C-alpha positions in Angstrom: 62.8 75.0 50.0 60.9 78.2 49.7 62.3 78.9 53.4 65.6 78.5 52.5 65.4 80.4 49.3 63.8 83.4 51.1 66.5 83.4 53.7 68.8 83.2 51.0 67.5 86.2 49.3 67.7 88.0 52.8 71.4 87.4 52.8 72.0 88.3 49.3 69.8 91.6 50.1 71.9 92.6 52.8 75.1 91.0 52.4 77.2 94.0 53.9 75.1 94.2 57.3 75.3 90.0 57.6 79.1 90.7 57.1 79.3 93.5 59.4 77.4 91.7 62.2 79.8 88.2 61.4 82.6 90.5 61.8 81.7 92.1 65.2 80.8 88.5 66.5 83.9 87.1 65.6 86.1 89.8 66.6 83.9 90.7 70.2 83.0 87.4 71.2 85.0 84.4 69.2 88.6 85.3 68.6 91.5 84.8 71.1 91.8 88.8 71.2 88.4 89.2 71.6 87.1 92.2 73.6 86.1 90.3 76.3 89.4 88.5 76.8 91.5 92.0 76.5 89.2 93.2 79.3 89.8 90.3 81.5 93.3 90.4 81.1 93.7 94.1 81.7 91.7 93.5 85.1 94.3 90.9 86.2 97.5 93.4 85.2 95.9 95.9 87.4 95.3 93.5 90.1 99.0 92.1 89.7 100.2 95.8 89.5 98.5 96.5 92.8 100.1 93.3 94.4 103.5 94.3 92.9 103.0 97.7 94.6 102.1 96.3 97.7 105.0 93.8 97.7 107.5 96.8 96.9 106.1 98.6 100.1 106.9 95.7 102.3 110.1 95.2 100.8 111.1 98.8 101.1 109.7 98.6 104.8 111.5 95.5 105.4 114.9 96.6 104.4 114.7 100.0 106.3 114.2 97.5 109.5 116.9 95.1 108.7 119.2 98.3 108.1 118.3 99.5 111.6 118.7 96.2 113.1 122.2 95.6 111.7 123.2 99.1 112.8 122.0 99.5 116.4 121.4 97.1 118.9 118.7 99.3 121.0 116.6 98.8 117.4 117.3 94.7 118.0 115.8 95.2 121.6 112.8 97.2 120.7 111.6 95.0 118.1 112.3 91.9 120.0 110.5 93.5 122.9 107.4 94.5 120.6 107.2 91.7 117.9 108.3 88.6 120.4 107.0 89.8 123.5 110.3 89.7 125.3 111.1 90.8 128.4 113.7 92.1 130.8 114.4 90.3 134.2 111.5 91.4 136.9 109.6 93.2 134.3 106.0 92.6 133.6 104.4 92.5 130.2 100.8 93.3 129.8 99.2 92.6 126.2 96.2 94.6 125.3 94.6 93.3 121.8 92.1 95.1 119.5 89.5 93.1 118.1 
């Protein structure tokens, strides 16, 4: 019983410090909007923004290439030769791959 009484006296004596510590624990760790949860969400948002930027640059590059394909038959031939290794009759193709 004396341990409980001494613990209660400690809490009553330092009630503001105990309240501040409990508040920091709830806000920092236990709440759904805790500091750690916000930090995790910010990290995920920055990752998604980088991914979006990557897709936007890829979209712009593909749009440019599509416009080039629609406007010029020579571009279609060039892309077919580069990407799909197509060749003209009586022509040899040598493929050099980098490791």
